LOTORGU-466061 format. One line per field, with one value per residue (C-alpha): residue number from 1; x, y, z. Coordinates in steps of 0.001 Angstrom, whole numbers, plus 500000, padded with zeros to 6 digits. Example, Ala and Ser with C-alpha at 12.3 -4.5 7.8 and 13.67 -1.06 7.14 Angstrom:
// residues 2
nr <- c(1;2)
x <- c(512300;513670)
y <- c(495500;498940)
z <- c(507800;507140)
***
This chain:
// residues 361
nr <- c(1;2;3;4;5;6;7;8;9;10;11;12;13;14;15;16;17;18;19;20;21;22;23;24;25;26;27;28;29;30;31;32;33;34;35;36;37;38;39;40;41;42;43;44;45;46;47;48;49;50;51;52;53;54;55;56;57;58;59;60;61;62;63;64;65;66;67;68;69;70;71;72;73;74;75;76;77;78;79;80;81;82;83;84;85;86;87;88;89;90;91;92;93;94;95;96;97;98;99;100;101;102;103;104;105;106;107;108;109;110;111;112;113;114;115;116;117;118;119;120;121;122;123;124;125;126;127;128;129;130;131;132;133;134;135;136;137;138;139;140;141;142;143;144;145;146;147;148;149;150;151;152;153;154;155;156;157;158;159;160;161;162;163;164;165;166;167;168;169;170;171;172;173;174;175;176;177;178;179;180;181;182;183;184;185;186;187;188;189;190;191;192;193;194;195;196;197;198;199;200;201;202;203;204;205;206;207;208;209;210;211;212;213;214;215;216;217;218;219;220;221;222;223;224;225;226;227;228;229;230;231;232;233;234;235;236;237;238;239;240;241;242;243;244;245;246;247;248;249;250;251;252;253;254;255;256;257;258;259;260;261;262;263;264;265;266;267;268;269;270;271;272;273;274;275;276;277;278;279;280;281;282;283;284;285;286;287;288;289;290;291;292;293;294;295;296;297;298;299;300;301;302;303;304;305;306;307;308;309;310;311;312;313;314;315;316;317;318;319;320;321;322;323;324;325;326;327;328;329;330;331;332;333;334;335;336;337;338;339;340;341;342;343;344;345;346;347;348;349;350;351;352;353;354;355;356;357;358;359;360;361)
x <- c(016657;019799;022019;020309;016859;017993;019619;016406;014463;016888;018583;021711;021219;017776;018636;021908;020546;017598;019835;022863;022069;021909;025326;026938;025225;026586;030086;030001;031282;032598;036064;038440;038173;041206;040857;041019;041082;039255;040977;040835;038717;035691;036006;036986;035126;032705;031842;031455;030511;033895;036199;035160;035638;038854;040363;042712;043806;046135;043581;042516;046204;045964;043856;046418;048655;045640;044995;047730;046024;047215;050621;051772;050580;050266;047609;045801;045104;044447;047698;049406;053136;055903;054339;056737;054404;050750;048856;045368;042830;041956;041660;042570;045683;046730;050144;051368;054901;056045;059408;060496;059043;055563;055472;053897;056481;054561;051022;050372;046941;047052;044427;046553;049222;051879;051267;050795;047588;047415;048861;052180;052251;055533;056134;059365;060593;063350;066016;063752;060971;058664;056757;057960;056559;053788;054016;052892;055976;054924;055568;059301;060354;062035;064320;062533;062527;060583;059123;057404;055282;054280;052430;054439;054152;054856;055456;055582;058460;057073;056961;053199;051829;050293;050003;049821;050315;048694;049466;045833;044721;046055;045082;045656;045730;044550;045117;043703;045870;046437;048044;045153;044159;041084;040320;041650;040522;040509;041637;041024;043234;041121;037895;037847;035829;034975;036871;036315;036985;037732;041473;042244;039548;038336;037559;037235;036941;037821;036928;039594;039986;041046;037854;036627;033230;032713;034094;033196;034422;033611;032416;031899;030507;028643;026949;023605;023526;026060;028313;026567;028736;028147;029234;029332;029002;029598;029025;030286;029557;032038;031734;033566;036360;036952;035534;033009;029524;027507;027767;025425;026257;024424;024981;023998;023891;024298;022102;020482;016864;017845;018268;020062;020612;020902;022560;022598;025016;025825;028737;029760;033237;034919;037486;040321;038584;037702;034258;031813;028542;027474;023878;023014;019940;019729;016811;016431;015103;012783;010866;011772;011990;014387;017119;018675;018932;021125;023151;026546;028318;032087;034123;037931;040909;043979;047722;049807;050093;046263;046108;043389;044502;041044;037781;034362;031526;027938;024750;022071;023891;026647;024315;023394;026991;028855;029975;031816;033047;034639;037521;038427;037830;036230;032442;031494;028409;028103;026719;023213;023538;023798;026696;029508;032710;036073;039064;042644;045653;049352;051295;055051;056811;060176;060566;059189;059803;056121;054570;055168;054707;051495;050759;047425;045761)
y <- c(502260;500303;498392;495016;496467;498133;495000;493073;495615;495455;492061;492441;489094;490004;493496;492660;489513;491370;494090;492185;488490;488350;490005;487447;484486;485545;485560;481947;479423;475903;477100;478774;482558;484806;486608;490395;493018;496314;499605;500579;503593;501353;500260;503226;506064;507785;510507;508287;510897;512511;509766;506949;509180;510905;509226;510049;512484;512631;511447;508347;507493;505856;503051;501932;499652;497733;496034;493422;490932;492999;492096;495734;499269;499605;496882;498688;501551;499497;500583;498460;498420;500193;503558;505994;508959;509764;513013;514313;516943;520493;522972;520175;518285;514858;513316;509792;508401;504765;503049;500452;497641;499140;500520;503893;506433;509714;511098;514813;516420;520163;522889;525570;525752;526901;523784;525807;524042;520282;517078;515606;512020;510078;506311;504952;501362;499265;497391;494382;496541;496503;499687;501152;504673;506661;510329;513815;515432;518809;517423;516899;520053;521217;518168;516484;512737;510932;508392;511162;512176;508843;505583;502511;499021;495602;492286;488623;486218;485464;489147;489618;492931;492312;495755;499497;502012;505440;506720;507253;503919;500878;498132;494391;492050;488431;485842;482619;479511;480126;483501;485711;488564;487623;490823;494135;495235;498807;499193;502652;503749;506664;508417;508725;511152;510600;512614;513172;509822;508362;509079;505379;504375;501280;497598;495160;491445;489279;485781;483127;484155;487624;489413;492111;491294;493976;497401;499694;503171;506353;509161;512902;514761;513478;515046;513654;514791;517541;517396;514555;512041;508336;504944;503552;499798;498480;494969;493711;490882;489805;487983;484789;486860;488745;492113;493743;493544;495081;497096;497988;501002;501594;504975;505031;508685;510320;513164;513699;513841;511212;507943;506073;505865;502670;502821;499987;500039;497762;497903;496709;496831;497137;494749;496401;496022;499721;500827;501006;501728;502442;502303;503822;504213;505644;505205;507427;506095;506374;508045;505266;507879;507618;510211;509810;507346;507521;505643;506850;505652;505808;506071;506080;506857;504708;504903;502038;500425;500246;502834;505389;508962;510418;509501;510794;510406;510791;510896;513196;513678;515667;518663;518757;518291;520403;522928;520126;518148;521137;520854;517456;517767;519729;520050;520144;519617;516321;515787;515478;518763;517190;517941;515428;515294;514896;513843;513630;511830;512379;509118;508552;505186;503758;502228;502919;499394;498561;501945;505632;508424;510283;513753;515389;518261)
z <- c(797030;797733;795331;795938;795292;792098;790758;791461;789424;786534;786205;784140;782440;781149;779978;778345;776731;775231;773801;772622;772659;768876;768579;770877;769235;765867;767339;768531;765997;766160;765183;767588;767393;767761;771090;771092;773833;774080;774616;778293;777392;777066;780699;782836;781123;783491;780969;777908;775338;775902;777127;774804;771800;772719;775609;778403;781089;784061;786622;784714;784272;787677;786214;783625;785763;787109;783764;784045;781696;778714;777217;776736;777342;773561;773686;776504;774112;771004;769359;766732;765984;767928;768814;770477;770885;770315;770833;770142;771102;770165;773036;775414;774273;775472;774838;775619;775290;775312;775536;772965;775097;774839;778381;779066;780273;780176;779994;779676;779599;778914;778763;777111;774397;776887;779023;782177;783205;783293;784674;783482;784789;784802;785028;786521;785922;787453;785458;784956;783509;786541;787264;790567;790658;789025;789907;788960;787455;788828;792295;791749;789922;793121;793160;796050;796596;793866;796287;798279;795287;793814;794084;795074;793580;795081;793268;794249;793514;790043;789117;789391;790667;794095;795713;795059;797855;797464;800946;802003;800528;798719;796282;796426;793407;793235;790486;789061;788948;785222;786005;784845;787128;789171;791086;792371;795837;797125;800743;802294;805196;806325;805412;801642;799576;795907;793351;789664;787941;791381;791069;791012;793526;791676;792197;789364;788756;785750;784600;784078;780421;781525;780460;782854;784382;787071;787994;790902;791724;793563;791312;791454;788483;785431;782440;783610;787218;787755;790804;792664;794520;794679;793414;789906;789456;785930;784585;781213;778830;776153;772871;772038;770462;773740;772687;775005;773496;776326;779504;782365;784550;787824;789487;793179;794253;797657;798957;795582;794444;791889;793759;791003;787261;785252;781827;779302;776372;773446;771006;767557;765999;762628;761157;763113;766474;766753;767909;764968;766788;770330;771617;775002;777219;780759;783174;786253;789574;791420;788552;786060;783324;780398;780917;777498;774632;771564;768991;767796;764651;764117;760908;760720;758535;759246;758797;757417;760857;761091;763871;763326;762683;762097;763800;762754;765261;764085;766125;767502;770829;769113;768827;772530;773725;771198;773833;775689;772703;770956;773434;772039;768311;765493;765305;761614;759460;757636;754140;755578;757474;760926;763269;763707;765731;763994;766110;764850;766282;765631;765875;765746;765647;766630;763170;759732;758421;758169;758810;758514;761000;760228;761476;760854;762614)
***
Protein backbone atom coordinates (compact mmCIF):
# COMPACT_ATOMS: atom_id res chain seq x y z
CA UNK A 1 0.00 0.00 0.00
CA UNK A 2 1.43 3.34 -1.00
CA UNK A 3 0.91 6.74 0.58
CA UNK A 4 -1.95 7.75 -1.77
CA UNK A 5 -3.85 4.54 -1.10
CA UNK A 6 -3.47 4.91 2.64
CA UNK A 7 -4.64 8.50 2.64
CA UNK A 8 -7.71 7.46 0.63
CA UNK A 9 -8.52 4.85 3.26
CA UNK A 10 -8.12 7.30 6.10
CA UNK A 11 -8.97 10.88 5.11
CA UNK A 12 -7.41 13.25 7.59
CA UNK A 13 -10.36 15.61 7.47
CA UNK A 14 -12.84 12.93 8.46
CA UNK A 15 -10.77 11.39 11.22
CA UNK A 16 -9.61 14.59 12.79
CA UNK A 17 -13.03 16.20 12.54
CA UNK A 18 -14.72 13.25 14.23
CA UNK A 19 -12.21 13.25 17.09
CA UNK A 20 -11.63 16.91 17.73
CA UNK A 21 -14.26 18.90 15.88
CA UNK A 22 -16.06 19.77 19.10
CA UNK A 23 -12.83 21.05 20.67
CA UNK A 24 -12.15 23.38 17.75
CA UNK A 25 -15.72 24.63 17.55
CA UNK A 26 -15.59 25.62 21.20
CA UNK A 27 -12.48 27.67 20.49
CA UNK A 28 -14.06 29.82 17.78
CA UNK A 29 -15.65 33.03 19.04
CA UNK A 30 -16.62 36.32 17.50
CA UNK A 31 -13.91 38.10 19.46
CA UNK A 32 -10.26 38.01 18.51
CA UNK A 33 -8.40 35.27 20.37
CA UNK A 34 -4.83 35.72 21.56
CA UNK A 35 -2.65 33.46 19.42
CA UNK A 36 -0.41 30.96 21.18
CA UNK A 37 2.28 28.55 19.99
CA UNK A 38 2.94 24.97 20.99
CA UNK A 39 6.24 23.76 22.30
CA UNK A 40 8.25 22.13 19.51
CA UNK A 41 8.06 18.81 21.34
CA UNK A 42 4.51 18.36 20.11
CA UNK A 43 5.66 18.47 16.48
CA UNK A 44 8.94 16.60 16.13
CA UNK A 45 8.48 13.77 18.63
CA UNK A 46 8.74 10.37 16.95
CA UNK A 47 8.59 8.50 20.26
CA UNK A 48 5.76 10.48 21.86
CA UNK A 49 5.47 8.63 25.15
CA UNK A 50 9.02 9.71 25.94
CA UNK A 51 9.63 12.89 23.99
CA UNK A 52 6.32 14.67 24.56
CA UNK A 53 6.64 14.16 28.29
CA UNK A 54 10.28 14.96 28.79
CA UNK A 55 11.63 16.48 25.74
CA UNK A 56 14.95 16.87 24.05
CA UNK A 57 18.24 15.31 22.99
CA UNK A 58 21.24 16.11 20.84
CA UNK A 59 19.85 14.58 17.64
CA UNK A 60 16.54 16.43 17.72
CA UNK A 61 18.48 19.65 18.31
CA UNK A 62 18.84 19.82 14.55
CA UNK A 63 15.15 20.65 14.20
CA UNK A 64 15.24 23.78 16.37
CA UNK A 65 16.45 26.39 13.81
CA UNK A 66 13.80 25.32 11.27
CA UNK A 67 10.97 26.83 13.32
CA UNK A 68 11.56 30.44 12.32
CA UNK A 69 7.95 31.54 12.96
CA UNK A 70 8.69 31.63 16.70
CA UNK A 71 9.96 34.94 18.15
CA UNK A 72 12.62 33.34 20.42
CA UNK A 73 14.02 29.94 21.31
CA UNK A 74 12.38 30.38 24.72
CA UNK A 75 9.02 30.40 22.94
CA UNK A 76 9.95 27.26 21.01
CA UNK A 77 10.05 25.37 24.30
CA UNK A 78 7.11 27.06 25.97
CA UNK A 79 9.32 28.93 28.43
CA UNK A 80 8.23 32.18 30.03
CA UNK A 81 10.53 34.94 31.27
CA UNK A 82 14.32 35.16 30.83
CA UNK A 83 15.48 31.56 31.34
CA UNK A 84 19.25 31.14 31.39
CA UNK A 85 19.44 27.40 32.01
CA UNK A 86 17.06 24.47 32.29
CA UNK A 87 17.76 20.81 33.02
CA UNK A 88 15.72 17.69 33.65
CA UNK A 89 15.81 13.91 33.61
CA UNK A 90 16.79 11.08 35.91
CA UNK A 91 19.19 8.50 34.49
CA UNK A 92 19.27 10.49 31.27
CA UNK A 93 19.93 14.20 31.91
CA UNK A 94 19.26 17.00 29.46
CA UNK A 95 20.55 20.55 29.86
CA UNK A 96 19.76 23.64 27.76
CA UNK A 97 21.35 27.09 27.98
CA UNK A 98 20.13 30.38 26.48
CA UNK A 99 21.64 33.82 26.04
CA UNK A 100 19.86 36.95 27.28
CA UNK A 101 18.16 37.39 23.90
CA UNK A 102 16.42 34.03 24.25
CA UNK A 103 18.64 32.19 21.77
CA UNK A 104 19.71 28.63 22.46
CA UNK A 105 23.48 28.37 22.98
CA UNK A 106 23.92 24.81 24.26
CA UNK A 107 22.11 21.48 24.48
CA UNK A 108 23.60 18.54 26.35
CA UNK A 109 22.04 15.10 26.60
CA UNK A 110 23.93 12.76 28.93
CA UNK A 111 23.54 9.12 29.89
CA UNK A 112 25.85 9.11 32.90
CA UNK A 113 26.70 11.45 35.79
CA UNK A 114 30.28 11.90 34.56
CA UNK A 115 29.01 13.13 31.17
CA UNK A 116 31.15 10.68 29.26
CA UNK A 117 28.32 9.45 27.04
CA UNK A 118 26.12 11.90 25.21
CA UNK A 119 25.93 14.78 22.77
CA UNK A 120 26.95 18.35 23.68
CA UNK A 121 25.54 20.56 20.90
CA UNK A 122 26.78 24.15 20.53
CA UNK A 123 25.19 27.10 18.71
CA UNK A 124 27.35 29.90 17.30
CA UNK A 125 25.95 33.36 16.38
CA UNK A 126 27.38 36.34 14.53
CA UNK A 127 27.37 39.93 15.84
CA UNK A 128 23.85 40.56 14.54
CA UNK A 129 22.48 37.51 16.35
CA UNK A 130 22.11 35.24 13.31
CA UNK A 131 22.85 31.57 13.82
CA UNK A 132 25.94 30.61 11.80
CA UNK A 133 26.96 27.20 13.11
CA UNK A 134 25.42 24.32 15.00
CA UNK A 135 28.02 21.74 15.94
CA UNK A 136 28.78 18.79 18.18
CA UNK A 137 31.23 20.14 20.74
CA UNK A 138 32.97 16.77 20.91
CA UNK A 139 34.12 17.36 17.35
CA UNK A 140 36.24 20.41 18.19
CA UNK A 141 37.99 19.38 21.40
CA UNK A 142 41.19 18.99 19.40
CA UNK A 143 41.12 22.65 18.34
CA UNK A 144 40.13 21.90 14.76
CA UNK A 145 38.25 24.35 12.56
CA UNK A 146 34.70 24.90 13.81
CA UNK A 147 33.26 25.08 10.30
CA UNK A 148 34.45 21.53 9.55
CA UNK A 149 32.24 20.08 12.28
CA UNK A 150 29.03 22.03 11.89
CA UNK A 151 26.00 22.94 9.86
CA UNK A 152 26.12 26.21 7.91
CA UNK A 153 23.32 28.76 7.58
CA UNK A 154 22.53 31.25 4.81
CA UNK A 155 20.32 34.37 4.98
CA UNK A 156 18.77 36.75 2.46
CA UNK A 157 19.15 40.55 2.47
CA UNK A 158 16.26 40.93 4.94
CA UNK A 159 17.86 38.54 7.41
CA UNK A 160 15.57 35.57 6.78
CA UNK A 161 17.01 32.05 6.96
CA UNK A 162 17.02 30.62 3.43
CA UNK A 163 19.44 27.67 3.55
CA UNK A 164 21.14 25.12 5.80
CA UNK A 165 24.09 23.07 4.59
CA UNK A 166 24.70 19.69 6.24
CA UNK A 167 27.45 18.52 3.90
CA UNK A 168 25.62 15.41 2.64
CA UNK A 169 22.33 17.29 2.22
CA UNK A 170 20.80 20.73 2.63
CA UNK A 171 17.53 22.52 3.35
CA UNK A 172 15.89 25.46 1.60
CA UNK A 173 13.35 27.83 3.18
CA UNK A 174 10.40 29.55 1.49
CA UNK A 175 8.18 32.37 2.80
CA UNK A 176 4.76 33.95 2.34
CA UNK A 177 4.50 37.60 1.37
CA UNK A 178 3.67 38.44 5.00
CA UNK A 179 7.04 37.04 6.11
CA UNK A 180 5.74 33.80 7.67
CA UNK A 181 7.61 30.62 6.82
CA UNK A 182 5.76 28.68 4.11
CA UNK A 183 7.83 25.50 3.78
CA UNK A 184 11.19 23.83 4.38
CA UNK A 185 12.48 21.49 1.67
CA UNK A 186 15.02 18.72 2.18
CA UNK A 187 17.58 18.38 -0.62
CA UNK A 188 19.75 15.22 -0.50
CA UNK A 189 23.16 15.30 -2.18
CA UNK A 190 23.78 11.57 -2.17
CA UNK A 191 22.09 8.37 -1.09
CA UNK A 192 20.63 9.00 2.34
CA UNK A 193 19.68 6.43 4.93
CA UNK A 194 17.21 7.09 7.75
CA UNK A 195 18.60 7.60 11.21
CA UNK A 196 16.95 7.69 14.60
CA UNK A 197 14.81 10.86 14.68
CA UNK A 198 15.98 11.58 11.13
CA UNK A 199 18.91 13.72 12.33
CA UNK A 200 17.35 16.81 10.81
CA UNK A 201 15.94 15.07 7.72
CA UNK A 202 12.56 16.80 7.73
CA UNK A 203 10.16 18.68 5.46
CA UNK A 204 7.35 20.80 6.77
CA UNK A 205 4.80 23.30 5.56
CA UNK A 206 2.92 26.10 7.33
CA UNK A 207 -0.16 28.17 6.60
CA UNK A 208 0.01 31.95 6.27
CA UNK A 209 -0.68 32.36 10.00
CA UNK A 210 2.49 30.44 10.79
CA UNK A 211 0.78 27.27 12.03
CA UNK A 212 2.44 24.01 10.97
CA UNK A 213 0.22 21.88 8.71
CA UNK A 214 2.50 19.05 7.51
CA UNK A 215 5.80 17.42 8.49
CA UNK A 216 7.69 14.55 6.85
CA UNK A 217 10.86 12.80 7.92
CA UNK A 218 12.86 9.62 7.64
CA UNK A 219 12.63 7.40 10.70
CA UNK A 220 14.43 4.43 12.20
CA UNK A 221 13.22 2.89 15.43
CA UNK A 222 9.88 3.21 17.21
CA UNK A 223 8.29 1.67 20.27
CA UNK A 224 5.63 0.06 18.07
CA UNK A 225 7.75 -1.62 15.42
CA UNK A 226 11.32 -1.91 16.62
CA UNK A 227 14.13 -0.97 14.25
CA UNK A 228 12.09 -0.65 11.04
CA UNK A 229 13.00 2.14 8.62
CA UNK A 230 10.57 4.25 6.69
CA UNK A 231 8.90 7.63 6.42
CA UNK A 232 6.69 9.47 8.86
CA UNK A 233 4.16 11.94 7.49
CA UNK A 234 2.34 14.08 10.06
CA UNK A 235 -0.61 16.42 9.54
CA UNK A 236 -1.86 18.94 12.12
CA UNK A 237 -4.98 20.95 12.79
CA UNK A 238 -4.96 24.02 15.04
CA UNK A 239 -7.59 25.83 17.02
CA UNK A 240 -8.44 29.49 16.58
CA UNK A 241 -5.97 30.34 19.36
CA UNK A 242 -3.10 28.68 17.45
CA UNK A 243 -2.66 25.64 19.69
CA UNK A 244 -2.54 22.24 18.00
CA UNK A 245 -5.77 20.34 18.66
CA UNK A 246 -5.13 17.23 16.57
CA UNK A 247 -2.47 15.28 14.75
CA UNK A 248 -2.41 12.39 12.28
CA UNK A 249 0.80 10.37 11.88
CA UNK A 250 1.22 7.94 9.00
CA UNK A 251 4.23 5.61 9.18
CA UNK A 252 5.13 4.03 5.82
CA UNK A 253 7.57 1.19 6.53
CA UNK A 254 10.22 -0.46 4.37
CA UNK A 255 10.81 -4.23 4.18
CA UNK A 256 8.53 -4.92 7.12
CA UNK A 257 5.56 -7.23 7.59
CA UNK A 258 3.69 -4.15 8.78
CA UNK A 259 2.95 -2.04 5.72
CA UNK A 260 2.00 1.12 7.56
CA UNK A 261 0.68 2.52 10.83
CA UNK A 262 -1.76 5.39 11.17
CA UNK A 263 -1.96 7.22 14.50
CA UNK A 264 -4.60 9.79 15.42
CA UNK A 265 -4.10 12.10 18.40
CA UNK A 266 -6.04 14.91 20.04
CA UNK A 267 -4.94 17.38 22.71
CA UNK A 268 -6.35 19.71 25.34
CA UNK A 269 -4.47 22.38 27.32
CA UNK A 270 -4.54 24.11 30.68
CA UNK A 271 -4.69 27.86 31.29
CA UNK A 272 -0.92 28.21 30.79
CA UNK A 273 -0.93 26.49 27.40
CA UNK A 274 0.64 23.27 28.70
CA UNK A 275 -0.69 19.88 27.65
CA UNK A 276 -3.58 18.77 29.91
CA UNK A 277 -4.72 15.60 28.12
CA UNK A 278 -3.57 13.54 25.17
CA UNK A 279 -5.65 10.87 23.41
CA UNK A 280 -3.97 8.44 21.00
CA UNK A 281 -4.99 5.54 18.75
CA UNK A 282 -2.83 3.58 16.27
CA UNK A 283 -4.12 1.32 13.49
CA UNK A 284 -1.83 -1.19 11.75
CA UNK A 285 -2.11 -1.96 8.02
CA UNK A 286 -2.82 -4.18 6.16
CA UNK A 287 -4.46 -5.97 9.13
CA UNK A 288 -6.44 -2.85 10.18
CA UNK A 289 -5.98 -3.87 13.80
CA UNK A 290 -5.66 -1.36 16.63
CA UNK A 291 -2.05 -1.39 17.80
CA UNK A 292 -2.62 0.76 20.86
CA UNK A 293 -5.04 3.30 22.28
CA UNK A 294 -4.69 5.40 25.40
CA UNK A 295 -5.40 8.69 27.11
CA UNK A 296 -2.82 10.46 29.26
CA UNK A 297 -3.58 13.24 31.75
CA UNK A 298 -1.04 15.84 32.89
CA UNK A 299 -0.81 17.81 36.14
CA UNK A 300 1.81 20.46 36.93
CA UNK A 301 3.43 22.48 39.67
CA UNK A 302 4.71 25.90 38.56
CA UNK A 303 7.28 28.44 39.65
CA UNK A 304 6.56 32.17 39.88
CA UNK A 305 7.32 32.67 36.18
CA UNK A 306 4.60 30.11 35.28
CA UNK A 307 7.13 27.57 34.00
CA UNK A 308 6.40 24.07 35.21
CA UNK A 309 8.93 22.52 37.59
CA UNK A 310 7.05 19.29 38.21
CA UNK A 311 4.94 17.28 35.77
CA UNK A 312 2.80 14.29 36.73
CA UNK A 313 1.63 12.02 33.90
CA UNK A 314 -1.20 9.57 34.53
CA UNK A 315 -2.53 6.84 32.28
CA UNK A 316 -2.56 3.09 31.70
CA UNK A 317 0.42 3.23 29.30
CA UNK A 318 2.76 4.15 32.16
CA UNK A 319 2.67 0.55 33.40
CA UNK A 320 3.64 -1.01 30.06
CA UNK A 321 6.44 1.50 29.38
CA UNK A 322 7.88 1.92 32.86
CA UNK A 323 11.21 0.33 31.89
CA UNK A 324 11.73 3.09 29.28
CA UNK A 325 10.22 5.99 31.18
CA UNK A 326 12.29 5.43 34.33
CA UNK A 327 15.23 7.03 32.50
CA UNK A 328 13.37 10.32 32.31
CA UNK A 329 11.54 10.56 35.62
CA UNK A 330 10.31 8.77 38.72
CA UNK A 331 7.72 6.00 38.43
CA UNK A 332 5.53 6.15 41.54
CA UNK A 333 2.13 4.90 42.69
CA UNK A 334 -0.71 7.39 42.73
CA UNK A 335 -3.48 7.62 45.32
CA UNK A 336 -5.53 5.09 43.35
CA UNK A 337 -2.65 2.61 43.25
CA UNK A 338 -1.88 3.06 39.55
CA UNK A 339 1.59 3.99 38.31
CA UNK A 340 2.36 7.54 37.24
CA UNK A 341 5.42 9.36 35.92
CA UNK A 342 6.84 12.35 37.80
CA UNK A 343 9.27 14.63 35.95
CA UNK A 344 11.16 17.53 37.53
CA UNK A 345 12.89 20.50 35.94
CA UNK A 346 15.54 22.81 37.36
CA UNK A 347 15.19 26.33 35.96
CA UNK A 348 17.48 29.33 36.42
CA UNK A 349 16.80 32.88 35.25
CA UNK A 350 18.80 35.94 34.28
CA UNK A 351 16.75 38.07 36.67
CA UNK A 352 14.70 37.45 39.77
CA UNK A 353 12.60 40.61 39.40
CA UNK A 354 9.41 38.72 38.65
CA UNK A 355 10.48 35.17 39.39
CA UNK A 356 12.85 33.11 41.43
CA UNK A 357 15.15 30.29 40.46
CA UNK A 358 13.59 26.99 41.47
CA UNK A 359 15.55 23.80 41.84
CA UNK A 360 13.84 20.53 42.60
CA UNK A 361 15.02 17.00 42.11
